[in-house]
C-alpha positions in Angstrom: 94.5 128.8 139.6 92.0 128.2 142.4 89.7 125.2 142.2 86.1 125.9 141.4 83.8 125.3 144.3 81.2 122.5 143.8 78.3 124.9 143.8 79.8 126.8 140.9 80.8 123.8 138.7 80.6 124.4 135.0 77.4 123.5 133.2 77.8 120.7 130.7 77.6 122.2 127.2 77.0 119.3 124.8 74.7 121.6 122.8 77.6 123.9 121.7 79.0 121.6 118.9 75.5 120.9 117.6 74.6 124.5 117.4 77.9 125.5 115.9 77.8 122.8 113.2 74.2 123.6 112.3 75.1 127.3 112.1 78.0 126.6 109.8 75.8 124.5 107.6 73.1 127.2 107.4 75.7 129.8 106.6 77.2 127.8 103.8 73.8 127.0 102.4 73.0 130.7 102.4 76.2 131.4 100.5 75.3 128.7 97.9 71.6 129.4 97.5 72.0 132.4 95.1 74.1 130.3 92.8 71.6 127.5 92.8 68.6 129.7 92.1 70.3 131.4 89.1 72.0 128.2 87.8 70.0 128.0 84.5 70.8 131.7 83.6 74.5 130.9 83.1 76.2 129.4 80.1 77.3 125.7 80.0 80.9 126.3 80.9 80.0 128.5 83.8 77.4 125.9 85.0 80.2 123.2 84.9 82.4 125.4 86.9 79.7 126.1 89.4 79.0 122.4 89.9 82.7 121.7 90.5 82.9 124.7 92.9 79.7 123.9 94.9 80.2 120.2 95.4 82.9 120.5 98.1 80.7 123.1 99.9 77.8 120.8 99.8 80.0 118.0 101.2 81.0 120.2 104.1 77.3 121.1 104.6 76.5 117.4 104.8 79.3 116.7 107.2 78.3 119.6 109.4 74.7 118.5 109.5 75.8 114.9 110.3 77.9 116.2 113.1 75.1 118.4 114.4 72.7 115.4 114.5 75.1 113.0 116.2 78.2 114.7 117.7 81.2 112.4 117.6 79.9 110.1 114.8 82.4 111.5 112.3 85.3 110.8 114.6 84.1 107.2 115.2 83.7 106.7 111.5 87.3 107.9 110.9 88.7 105.6 113.6 86.8 102.6 112.0 88.2 103.5 108.6 91.8 103.8 109.9 91.4 100.4 111.7 90.2 98.8 108.4 93.1 100.2 106.5 95.6 98.8 109.0 94.3 95.2 108.6 
């Protein structure tokens, strides 16, 4: 591989993880939205199942939005948690 000349150096792309995580969160919310809007139309056992099925999706949405707002914050939090467990 030939080195890249300085005038053609790659542009920093710190926006990519933010946009990707926000897009994943919006997509997952769009998938869950129809279930939430028709929640009261279902029977109680189906409602219980929907709550159990949607909670992990909402957790992933929250983590994606957290990462979109502050990239790297989840990795730092995980390192702090591992350091606390080792003590």
